[in-house]
C-alpha positions in Angstrom: -40.7 -24.8 -44.8 -41.1 -25.8 -48.5 -43.7 -24.7 -50.9 -45.6 -26.0 -54.0 -46.7 -23.3 -56.4 -49.9 -23.1 -54.2 -49.1 -24.4 -50.9 -46.6 -24.3 -48.0 -45.9 -27.5 -46.3 -43.4 -29.1 -43.9 -42.6 -32.3 -42.2 -43.6 -33.1 -38.6 -41.6 -35.3 -36.1 -41.5 -39.0 -37.2 -43.2 -41.7 -35.2 -41.6 -45.0 -34.1 -42.2 -46.3 -37.6 -40.4 -43.2 -39.1 -43.6 -41.8 -40.5 -43.3 -38.1 -41.2 -46.5 -36.1 -41.0 -47.1 -33.8 -43.7 -48.3 -30.4 -42.3 -49.7 -26.9 -43.5 -50.7 -24.1 -41.6 -50.3 -24.3 -37.7 -50.7 -28.0 -37.4 -53.1 -29.3 -40.1 -52.3 -32.8 -41.2 -52.7 -33.6 -44.6 -51.0 -36.9 -44.9 -47.6 -38.7 -44.0 -44.7 -40.0 -45.9 -42.3 -43.0 -45.0 -39.9 -45.4 -46.3 -40.6 -49.2 -46.8 -37.4 -50.9 -47.7 -36.0 -48.5 -50.5 -39.3 -47.2 -51.7 -41.0 -44.1 -50.4 -44.9 -44.1 -49.7 -47.5 -41.6 -48.9 -50.5 -42.1 -46.6 -53.4 -39.8 -47.3 -57.2 -39.8 -47.1 -57.1 -42.1 -50.3 -54.6 -44.6 -48.6 -51.2 -45.7 -49.3 -49.4 -44.9 -52.5 -45.9 -46.1 -53.5 -44.0 -43.5 -55.0 -40.9 -45.9 -55.8 -37.2 -45.4 -55.0 -35.6 -42.0 -55.0 -32.5 -41.1 -57.3 -29.2 -42.8 -56.1 -25.9 -41.2 -55.6 -27.0 -37.9 -54.2 -26.2 -36.7 -50.6 -29.2 -36.2 -48.3 -31.4 -38.6 -50.4 -33.5 -39.8 -47.5 -34.4 -36.3 -46.3 -34.8 -35.0 -50.0 -36.9 -38.2 -50.8 -39.1 -37.4 -47.6 -39.6 -33.7 -48.8 -40.3 -34.8 -52.4 -43.2 -37.2 -51.4 -44.3 -34.6 -49.0 -44.4 -32.2 -52.1 -46.8 -34.8 -53.9 -49.1 -34.8 -50.7 -49.3 -31.2 -50.7 -50.1 -31.0 -54.4 -52.9 -33.7 -54.0 -54.3 -31.5 -51.3 -54.1 -28.2 -53.1 -55.8 -30.0 -56.1 -58.6 -31.0 -53.9 -57.9 -34.8 -54.4 -57.4 -35.6 -50.7 -58.8 -34.1 -47.4 -57.2 -33.3 -44.0 -56.6 -36.2 -41.5 -56.0 -36.3 -37.8 -52.4 -37.0 -36.5 -53.6 -40.4 -35.0 -54.8 -41.2 -38.6 -51.1 -41.1 -39.8 -49.2 -42.1 -36.7 -48.3 -45.8 -36.1 -49.8 -47.0 -32.8 -47.5 -48.8 -30.5 -48.5 -52.4 -31.1 -50.3 -54.3 -28.4 -49.5 -58.0 -28.1 -52.9 -59.7 -28.4 -52.6 -63.4 -29.5 -50.2 -65.0 -31.7 -48.0 -62.8 -33.8 -48.0 -63.7 -37.6 -45.0 -64.7 -39.3 -44.8 -61.7 -41.7 -45.8 -58.1 -41.5 -48.8 -57.2 -43.8 -46.8 -55.5 -46.3 -44.5 -58.2 -46.8 -45.7 -60.7 -49.6 -46.3 -64.2 -48.5 -43.8 -65.7 -50.9 -41.4 -68.6 -50.1 -38.3 -66.5 -49.9 -39.9 -64.2 -47.4 -41.4 -67.1 -45.3 -38.2 -68.8 -45.1 -36.4 -65.6 -44.0 -38.9 -64.8 -41.4 -38.9 -68.3 -39.8 -35.0 -68.0 -39.4 -35.4 -64.5 -38.1 -38.1 -65.4 -35.6 -36.1 -68.4 -34.4 -33.0 -66.1 -33.8 -35.1 -63.5 -32.2 -36.6 -66.0 -29.8 -33.2 -67.5 -29.1 -31.9 -64.0 -27.9 -35.0 -63.4 -25.9 -36.8 -60.8 -27.7 -40.5 -60.8 -28.1 -41.8 -59.3 -31.4 -45.2 -57.6 -31.3 -45.8 -57.7 -35.1 -44.8 -60.0 -38.1 -41.3 -59.7 -39.6 -41.2 -56.4 -41.6 -37.8 -57.1 -43.4 -34.4 -56.1 -42.3 -34.3 -52.4 -42.5 -37.9 -51.4 -41.3 -38.5 -50.6 -37.6 -39.9 -53.8 -35.7 -41.6 -53.3 -32.4 -40.2 -55.8 -29.8 -39.9 -56.3 -26.2 -36.7 -57.5 -24.2 -37.7 -60.6 -22.3 -34.7 -59.9 -19.9 -35.7 -56.5 -18.6 -39.1 -55.4 -20.1 -37.7 -52.7 -22.4 -40.0 -52.0 -25.4 -39.1 -50.1 -28.6 -38.5 -50.4 -32.3 -35.5 -52.5 -33.3 -34.1 -53.2 -36.9 -33.2 -56.8 -37.6 -30.1 -55.3 -39.7 -28.8 -53.8 -36.5 -29.9 -56.9 -34.1 -28.1 -59.6 -36.0 -24.6 -60.4 -35.5 -21.9 -59.5 -38.1 -20.0 -61.9 -40.1 -21.3 -65.1 -38.1 -20.7 -63.3 -34.8 -23.2 -63.1 -32.2 -25.1 -60.1 -31.6 -23.8 -57.4 -29.0 -24.9 -57.7 -25.4 -25.7 -54.2 -25.3 -29.4 -54.8 -26.3 -31.1 -51.2 -26.1 -31.0 -47.8 -24.9 -32.3 -46.8 -21.5 -36.1 -46.4 -21.0 -37.6 -44.6 -18.2 -41.0 -45.8 -19.3 -40.2 -49.3 -19.0 -37.7 -49.0 -16.1 -34.8 -50.6 -18.3 -31.3 -49.6 -17.9 -29.0 -48.6 -21.0 -27.8 -51.8 -22.5 -30.1 -54.2 -20.5 -29.3 -56.2 -17.5 -25.4 -56.1 -18.1 -22.9 -58.0 -20.3 -22.4 -60.9 -17.6 -26.1 -61.2 -16.9 -26.9 -61.2 -20.7 -24.4 -64.0 -21.2 -25.8 -66.0 -18.2 -29.4 -65.7 -19.5 -29.0 -66.3 -23.2 -27.6 -69.8 -23.9 -26.2 -68.7 -27.4 -23.6 -67.0 -25.6 -22.4 -69.8 -23.7 -21.4 -72.0 -26.5 
């Protein structure tokens, strides 16, 4: 439990996008805090606000930054500038695939560099039999995808998916999922190599 001069607050459990609800009292939601690339953002009844990047060089910066951001949300609530919200208001819903997926996530600027990077990533994702449910969010943000080999769904990070130093990605594709009936690692190393042509070259 952390306090401002007027209000006690805490972080709730993060959702799949790593948004932490900011809670007061038993379970009253006053906003959420989350990281986008290296910046921390708040989500309140007044919308999203970018707080910028935390100080570098300290241990535990992500948790400290989340708590600092939550403190700003609590201060705004204590000052009467924001109102309570529901958990659903601050929680990222699991995306539903409905029509064509845009090239870029809505927070990603539509500049030439981002478009070029997203086109390469989308081609690589398709080659390795992943189906993205949203536009490319950048390398270090969670990205909801479906495994076309076994039906597993969940958040992936492009920085973890891509191969290292020109190597192919690991054939261990994802954790187990009771919800989607998918075993740990997917359909097994040999079957992954058989079903994805990139491993056969």
